C-alpha positions as CSV (number, residue, x, y, z in Angstrom):
1,M,-82.5,-43.3,162.7
2,T,-81.0,-46.6,161.8
3,V,-77.7,-47.7,163.3
4,G,-75.2,-50.0,161.7
5,K,-73.1,-52.5,163.5
6,I,-69.8,-54.3,163.2
7,V,-70.2,-58.0,162.6
8,V,-67.5,-60.5,163.4
9,N,-67.1,-63.2,160.7
10,L,-64.3,-65.1,162.6
11,D,-66.1,-68.4,162.3
12,V,-66.2,-68.2,158.5
13,V,-62.4,-67.5,158.3
14,M,-61.7,-70.2,160.9
15,A,-63.7,-72.7,158.8
16,K,-61.8,-71.8,155.7
17,R,-58.5,-72.3,157.5
18,K,-59.7,-75.5,159.2
19,I,-58.7,-74.3,162.6
20,A,-60.6,-75.1,165.8
21,A,-61.5,-72.5,168.4
22,G,-59.4,-74.0,171.1
23,D,-56.3,-74.1,168.8
24,L,-56.8,-70.5,167.7
25,A,-57.3,-69.2,171.2
26,E,-54.1,-71.0,172.3
27,R,-52.0,-69.7,169.3
28,V,-53.4,-66.1,169.8
29,G,-52.9,-66.2,173.5
30,I,-56.5,-65.5,174.7
31,T,-58.9,-67.6,176.6
32,P,-61.4,-69.8,174.8
33,A,-64.1,-67.9,176.6
34,N,-62.9,-64.6,175.2
35,L,-62.6,-66.1,171.7
36,S,-66.2,-67.3,172.0
37,I,-67.4,-63.8,173.0
38,L,-65.7,-62.4,169.9
39,K,-67.0,-65.1,167.6
40,N,-70.5,-64.7,168.8
41,N,-70.6,-60.9,168.3
42,K,-70.9,-60.3,172.0
43,A,-67.6,-58.3,172.3
44,K,-67.8,-54.5,172.8
45,A,-64.2,-54.0,171.8
46,I,-61.1,-55.8,170.6
47,R,-57.5,-54.7,171.1
48,F,-55.4,-54.1,168.0
49,S,-52.8,-56.4,169.4
50,T,-55.3,-59.3,169.6
51,L,-56.7,-58.5,166.1
52,E,-53.1,-58.4,164.7
53,E,-52.4,-61.8,166.3
54,I,-55.6,-63.3,165.0
55,C,-54.8,-62.0,161.5
56,R,-51.2,-63.4,161.8
57,V,-52.4,-66.9,162.8
58,L,-55.2,-67.0,160.2
59,Q,-53.1,-65.3,157.6
60,C,-55.9,-62.9,156.8
61,Q,-56.7,-59.2,156.8
62,P,-58.9,-57.4,159.5
63,G,-61.5,-56.9,156.8
64,D,-61.8,-60.6,156.4
65,I,-62.9,-60.8,160.0
66,L,-64.8,-57.5,160.6
67,E,-67.7,-56.3,158.5
68,Y,-69.8,-53.2,158.9
69,R,-73.5,-53.7,158.2
70,D,-76.0,-50.9,157.9
71,E,-79.1,-51.9,159.9
């Protein structure tokens, strides 16, 4: 049985918005280390409050950042 996975495309949205990781982390209120974990698809979960804040800062929708891929 194949299993899909959620892929985080945060780096793509950040590049389009021309925002650096350190600046985004500061504006969202998370550590640069936690932002890196999220960007590199190492996170096991994300709080809705964090996702909401990322979307607010980047002026995007959750679907712009998160993608389901069938593996």
